[in-house]
Kinemage of the C-alpha trace (Angstrom):
@kinemage 1
@onewidth
@group {chain A} dominant
@subgroup {mainchain}
@vectorlist {calphas} color= white
{ca unk a 1} P -6.185 17.592 -5.467
{ca unk a 2} L -5.374 15.412 -8.936
{ca unk a 3} L -7.516 12.165 -8.806
{ca unk a 4} L -5.769 8.794 -10.345
{ca unk a 5} L -8.252 6.272 -11.902
{ca unk a 6} L -7.117 2.569 -12.437
{ca unk a 7} L -8.355 -0.560 -13.099
{ca unk a 8} L -8.914 -3.095 -9.781
{ca unk a 9} L -5.791 -5.138 -11.664
{ca unk a 10} L -3.716 -2.805 -13.888
{ca unk a 11} L -0.488 -4.419 -13.558
{ca unk a 12} L 0.234 -8.418 -13.903
{ca unk a 13} L 2.538 -10.355 -11.583
{ca unk a 14} L 6.009 -8.597 -13.433
{ca unk a 15} L 5.060 -5.420 -12.582
{ca unk a 16} L 4.112 -5.967 -8.684
{ca unk a 17} L 7.276 -8.134 -8.480
{ca unk a 18} L 9.039 -4.573 -9.369
{ca unk a 19} L 6.823 -3.006 -6.763
{ca unk a 20} L 9.648 -3.139 -4.116
{ca unk a 21} L 12.174 -1.692 -5.934
{ca unk a 22} L 9.851 1.156 -7.211
{ca unk a 23} L 8.653 2.009 -3.257
{ca unk a 24} L 12.097 1.199 -1.879
{ca unk a 25} L 11.627 5.191 -1.042
{ca unk a 26} L 8.113 5.602 -1.618
{ca unk a 27} L 8.239 4.973 -5.575
{ca unk a 28} L 8.945 7.920 -7.546
{ca unk a 29} L 7.842 9.806 -4.385
{ca unk a 30} L 10.760 11.500 -2.285
{ca unk a 31} L 10.633 10.551 1.286
{ca unk a 32} L 8.950 13.141 3.285
{ca unk a 33} L 11.379 15.488 4.474
{ca unk a 34} L 11.585 15.321 8.319
{ca unk a 35} L 10.213 18.989 10.050
{ca unk a 36} L 12.988 20.995 11.124
{ca unk a 37} L 12.914 20.908 15.441
{ca unk a 38} L 9.390 20.328 15.983
{ca unk a 39} L 8.076 21.469 19.234
{ca unk a 40} L 5.622 19.437 21.722
{ca unk a 41} L 4.282 19.482 25.286
{ca unk a 42} L 6.723 18.059 27.211
{ca unk a 43} L 5.632 14.493 28.903
{ca unk a 44} L 3.523 13.573 25.179
{ca unk a 45} L 4.529 10.683 23.651
{ca unk a 46} L 5.354 13.101 20.552
{ca unk a 47} L 7.818 14.895 22.678
{ca unk a 48} L 9.209 12.033 23.925
{ca unk a 49} L 9.817 10.102 20.063
{ca unk a 50} L 11.275 13.655 18.723
{ca unk a 51} L 13.636 14.101 21.677
{ca unk a 52} L 14.579 10.552 21.236
{ca unk a 53} L 14.695 11.253 17.387
{ca unk a 54} L 13.923 7.214 16.657
{ca unk a 55} L 10.465 5.244 16.732
{ca unk a 56} L 9.320 1.602 16.286
{ca unk a 57} L 6.143 0.831 13.432
{ca unk a 58} L 4.977 -2.860 13.603
{ca unk a 59} L 3.581 -3.457 9.923
{ca unk a 60} L 3.495 -6.138 7.558
{ca unk a 61} L 6.540 -7.925 6.407
{ca unk a 62} L 3.984 -10.469 3.533
{ca unk a 63} L 1.822 -8.181 2.239
{ca unk a 64} L 2.205 -7.056 -1.194
{ca unk a 65} L 0.780 -3.028 -1.906
{ca unk a 66} L 0.967 -2.693 1.634
{ca unk a 67} L 3.483 -3.614 3.778
{ca unk a 68} L 6.176 -6.221 1.959
{ca unk a 69} L 10.016 -7.290 2.754
{ca unk a 70} L 11.961 -6.051 -0.556
{ca unk a 71} L 15.451 -6.082 -1.815
{ca unk a 72} L 17.099 -4.186 0.745
{ca unk a 73} L 15.466 -6.294 3.363
{ca unk a 74} L 12.917 -3.160 4.572
{ca unk a 75} L 9.196 -3.303 3.827
{ca unk a 76} L 7.632 -1.113 0.955
{ca unk a 77} L 4.060 -0.339 0.713
{ca unk a 78} L 1.361 1.973 1.648
{ca unk a 79} L 1.159 1.546 5.290
{ca unk a 80} L 4.776 2.276 5.506
{ca unk a 81} L 4.787 5.203 3.487
{ca unk a 82} L 2.172 6.519 6.193
{ca unk a 83} L 4.334 5.776 8.636
{ca unk a 84} L 6.981 8.023 6.956
{ca unk a 85} L 4.896 10.811 6.888
{ca unk a 86} L 4.108 10.484 10.582
{ca unk a 87} L 7.756 9.927 11.694
{ca unk a 88} L 8.753 13.118 9.615
{ca unk a 89} L 6.346 14.979 11.270
{ca unk a 90} L 8.372 14.187 14.513
{ca unk a 91} L 11.891 15.203 12.636
{ca unk a 92} L 12.613 11.605 12.484
{ca unk a 93} L 13.853 10.288 9.025
{ca unk a 94} L 12.967 7.391 7.466
{ca unk a 95} L 16.879 5.780 8.097
{ca unk a 96} L 15.736 6.032 11.877
{ca unk a 97} L 12.317 4.146 11.697
{ca unk a 98} L 12.744 0.583 13.110
{ca unk a 99} L 10.204 -1.406 11.605
{ca unk a 100} L 9.318 -4.463 13.506
{ca unk a 101} L 6.966 -7.614 11.469
{ca unk a 102} L 3.920 -7.686 13.256
{ca unk a 103} L 1.377 -10.696 12.362
{ca unk a 104} L -2.130 -10.188 13.201
{ca unk a 105} L -2.160 -12.158 16.527
{ca unk a 106} L 0.549 -9.920 18.238
{ca unk a 107} L -0.666 -6.120 17.143
{ca unk a 108} L -1.800 -5.669 20.140
{ca unk a 109} L 0.784 -7.386 22.524
{ca unk a 110} L 3.290 -6.100 20.845
{ca unk a 111} L 1.848 -1.935 21.259
{ca unk a 112} L 0.740 -3.469 25.395
{ca unk a 113} L 3.914 -4.684 25.912
{ca unk a 114} L 5.613 -1.089 24.221
{ca unk a 115} L 7.617 -3.346 22.004
{ca unk a 116} L 6.042 -0.560 19.217
{ca unk a 117} L 5.233 2.875 19.013
{ca unk a 118} L 2.346 2.409 16.642
{ca unk a 119} L 1.236 -0.624 14.192
{ca unk a 120} L 0.269 0.308 10.746
{ca unk a 121} L -0.223 -3.024 9.378
{ca unk a 122} L -3.808 -3.263 7.204
{ca unk a 123} L -5.060 -3.329 11.048
{ca unk a 124} L -9.064 -3.069 11.390
{ca unk a 125} L -10.557 -0.642 13.852
{ca unk a 126} L -13.222 -2.542 15.861
{ca unk a 127} L -14.611 -2.579 19.307
{ca unk a 128} L -12.815 -5.245 21.108
{ca unk a 129} L -9.227 -4.572 20.042
{ca unk a 130} L -9.906 -0.899 21.156
{ca unk a 131} L -10.774 -2.054 25.132
{ca unk a 132} L -6.943 -2.909 25.048
{ca unk a 133} L -5.397 -0.364 22.473
{ca unk a 134} L -6.491 2.988 20.772
{ca unk a 135} L -6.991 3.511 17.389
{ca unk a 136} L -6.061 6.482 15.210
{ca unk a 137} L -7.627 6.780 11.674
{ca unk a 138} L -9.141 5.248 9.857
{ca unk a 139} L -7.023 6.395 7.033
{ca unk a 140} L -8.168 3.447 4.448
{ca unk a 141} L -11.435 1.332 4.329
{ca unk a 142} L -11.353 -1.790 3.087
{ca unk a 143} L -13.819 -4.680 2.474
{ca unk a 144} L -13.669 -8.702 3.323
{ca unk a 145} L -13.612 -10.401 0.061
{ca unk a 146} L -12.669 -13.831 -1.466
{ca unk a 147} L -9.638 -15.487 -3.654
{ca unk a 148} L -9.642 -19.143 -5.031
{ca unk a 149} L -8.138 -20.466 -8.166
{ca unk a 150} L -8.322 -18.648 -11.334
{ca unk a 151} L -10.876 -21.789 -12.722
{ca unk a 152} L -13.128 -21.713 -10.414
{ca unk a 153} L -16.561 -21.321 -11.377
{ca unk a 154} L -18.276 -22.873 -8.023
{ca unk a 155} L -17.405 -19.641 -5.354
{ca unk a 156} L -19.317 -16.481 -6.497
{ca unk a 157} L -19.971 -14.947 -3.074
{ca unk a 158} L -19.923 -15.734 1.235
{ca unk a 159} L -22.554 -17.718 0.380
{ca unk a 160} L -20.690 -20.233 -1.354
{ca unk a 161} L -18.745 -20.625 1.371
{ca unk a 162} L -20.897 -22.005 3.655
{ca unk a 163} L -19.673 -25.523 5.331
{ca unk a 164} L -16.019 -25.153 3.170
{ca unk a 165} L -12.358 -24.708 4.400
{ca unk a 166} L -11.430 -21.166 4.194
{ca unk a 167} L -8.168 -20.096 4.872
{ca unk a 168} L -7.447 -16.424 6.434
{ca unk a 169} L -5.163 -15.315 9.545
{ca unk a 170} L -5.246 -16.041 13.093
{ca unk a 171} L -6.471 -13.164 15.141
{ca unk a 172} L -7.908 -11.094 12.347
{ca unk a 173} L -11.720 -10.312 11.872
{ca unk a 174} L -11.863 -11.953 8.379
{ca unk a 175} L -11.088 -15.432 10.306
{ca unk a 176} L -14.111 -13.991 12.725
{ca unk a 177} L -16.640 -13.252 10.010
{ca unk a 178} L -16.146 -16.654 8.260
{ca unk a 179} L -16.902 -18.551 11.274
{ca unk a 180} L -19.829 -16.089 11.754
{ca unk a 181} L -21.057 -16.946 7.949
{ca unk a 182} L -21.156 -20.589 8.565
{ca unk a 183} L -17.832 -21.439 6.645
{ca unk a 184} L -14.719 -23.532 7.995
{ca unk a 185} L -11.783 -21.268 8.927
{ca unk a 186} L -8.576 -22.636 8.168
{ca unk a 187} L -6.337 -20.783 9.946
{ca unk a 188} L -2.529 -19.617 9.511
{ca unk a 189} L -0.037 -16.699 10.956
{ca unk a 190} L 0.102 -15.184 7.108
{ca unk a 191} L -1.793 -14.648 3.904
{ca unk a 192} L 1.047 -15.559 2.045
{ca unk a 193} L 0.583 -19.124 3.695
{ca unk a 194} L -2.856 -19.713 2.699
{ca unk a 195} L -1.747 -19.513 -0.818
{ca unk a 196} L -0.312 -23.174 -0.773
{ca unk a 197} L -3.395 -24.649 1.226
{ca unk a 198} L -5.270 -22.818 -1.977
{ca unk a 199} L -3.233 -24.713 -4.791
{ca unk a 200} L -3.277 -28.221 -3.465
{ca unk a 201} L -7.108 -27.881 -2.563
{ca unk a 202} L -6.431 -28.182 0.865
{ca unk a 203} L -8.889 -25.158 1.206
{ca unk a 204} L -11.340 -23.536 -1.646
{ca unk a 205} L -10.610 -19.696 -0.993
{ca unk a 206} L -8.703 -17.566 0.948
{ca unk a 207} L -10.833 -14.788 2.545
{ca unk a 208} L -9.746 -11.626 4.038
{ca unk a 209} L -9.684 -7.666 3.094
{ca unk a 210} L -9.740 -7.436 -0.693
{ca unk a 211} L -6.897 -4.998 -0.938
{ca unk a 212} L -4.499 -7.880 0.223
{ca unk a 213} L -5.943 -10.576 -1.891
{ca unk a 214} L -5.880 -7.702 -5.260
{ca unk a 215} L -1.920 -7.828 -4.529
{ca unk a 216} L -1.047 -11.322 -4.195
{ca unk a 217} L -3.436 -12.529 -7.221
{ca unk a 218} L -1.403 -9.638 -8.863
{ca unk a 219} L 1.911 -11.073 -7.542
{ca unk a 220} L 1.172 -14.394 -8.862
{ca unk a 221} L -0.506 -13.934 -11.756
{ca unk a 222} L -2.995 -15.645 -13.617
{ca unk a 223} L -2.779 -18.537 -11.084
{ca unk a 224} L -5.823 -16.367 -8.245
{ca unk a 225} L -8.708 -14.484 -8.785
{ca unk a 226} L -10.729 -12.268 -6.232
{ca unk a 227} L -13.997 -13.063 -6.850
{ca unk a 228} L -17.600 -11.268 -5.376
{ca unk a 229} L -18.518 -7.926 -3.667
{ca unk a 230} L -16.957 -7.216 -0.304
{ca unk a 231} L -18.920 -8.462 1.997
{ca unk a 232} L -17.818 -5.959 5.412
{ca unk a 233} L -16.662 -2.931 6.202
{ca unk a 234} L -13.060 -2.734 7.087
{ca unk a 235} L -11.371 -0.163 8.406
{ca unk a 236} L -8.026 0.808 8.701
{ca unk a 237} L -6.582 2.690 11.489
{ca unk a 238} L -3.098 3.309 13.670
{ca unk a 239} L -2.732 1.196 16.577
{ca unk a 240} L -1.321 2.624 19.578
{ca unk a 241} L -0.974 2.754 23.639
{ca unk a 242} L -4.460 2.973 25.327
{ca unk a 243} L -5.837 6.375 26.421
{ca unk a 244} L -2.701 8.036 24.905
{ca unk a 245} L -5.178 10.875 23.687
{ca unk a 246} L -2.682 13.939 22.648
{ca unk a 247} L -0.983 10.961 20.632
{ca unk a 248} L -3.857 10.392 19.194
{ca unk a 249} L -5.121 13.363 18.051
{ca unk a 250} L -1.889 14.720 16.734
{ca unk a 251} L -1.597 11.257 14.620
{ca unk a 252} L -5.306 12.220 13.048
{ca unk a 253} L -4.322 16.067 12.664
{ca unk a 254} L -0.950 14.399 10.691
{ca unk a 255} L -3.286 12.652 8.426
{ca unk a 256} L -5.424 15.039 7.546
{ca unk a 257} L -3.080 17.128 7.024
{ca unk a 258} L -1.769 14.552 4.549
{ca unk a 259} L -5.283 14.412 2.853
{ca unk a 260} L -5.107 18.123 1.987
{ca unk a 261} L -1.613 18.547 1.231
{ca unk a 262} L -1.349 15.301 -1.505
{ca unk a 263} L 1.098 13.234 0.604
{ca unk a 264} L -1.352 11.015 1.199
{ca unk a 265} L -2.778 10.652 -2.378
{ca unk a 266} L 1.626 10.666 -3.538
{ca unk a 267} L 1.772 7.619 -1.017
{ca unk a 268} L -0.648 5.813 -2.120
{ca unk a 269} L -0.193 6.657 -6.126
{ca unk a 270} L 3.642 5.157 -5.438
{ca unk a 271} L 2.505 2.130 -3.636
{ca unk a 272} L -0.431 0.264 -4.135
{ca unk a 273} L -2.006 2.641 -6.425
{ca unk a 274} L 0.059 1.004 -9.172
{ca unk a 275} L -3.050 -1.362 -8.510
{ca unk a 276} L -5.392 -0.255 -7.273
{ca unk a 277} L -7.821 3.100 -7.898
{ca unk a 278} L -7.822 5.851 -5.686
{ca unk a 279} L -10.482 6.292 -3.416
{ca unk a 280} L -11.220 9.660 -1.217
{ca unk a 281} L -9.888 8.378 2.595
{ca unk a 282} L -12.444 7.997 5.397
{ca unk a 283} L -12.876 10.771 7.917
{ca unk a 284} L -10.899 10.177 11.001
{ca unk a 285} L -12.944 8.910 14.168
{ca unk a 286} L -12.343 11.535 17.199
{ca unk a 287} L -13.810 9.491 19.772
């Protein structure tokens, strides 16, 4: 399998602004061809979804590279492409996927209430969330980092955030980590809403996963920069209903197949891979 290596910010803001158009149908990658008449054990979630011929997937609508609403009104990005891979294995075409916006604070409730079948939304696996939902994956390993104004020379690592106001998102693991290290979290509902407080000086930084920050920096070329090294591990998983073991194991099988047949890397290259270098996916956790 080929391995594409690019610099962390290989493209500027103008290139990223074209990402939506490039990734509208998976970028240069054709939409996954739905499986013809897949068969599943009766009573499983897979069988129900395949019979219905449609699936509802929660994702972010405001995060460049992973889940961002494009000119068509549909979200585009790496998480979206992963969702299409899973849907295709159920025999569901991309036109039969309903995308529902999920912000950090409503991901578990949406799963618990049955408003979505899956959540693929830069969704960190952690033990607290696993008390109420299950995760397939992980399918990507991110790490918490820091975004500052481009001319900021004072903040170089998480140690410089202690006692400082830092923007993050309600219900996110980065927000909890900020409180843990002694920063003062200033919380909002989406990371894009952190940018104006950063511009105005209300906060000194924005902190979340490095891949999210890289997308925001590239989208606003020259305004912001990502500083320091990641100071956490953030394994991204696919959220699903608690104790649906068959569905979880099946999604893990789909992910492993995508790693092997190249469709995972193609999905990456056509979306997040336009800005971030490719890294080998982590092993799925069959807990």
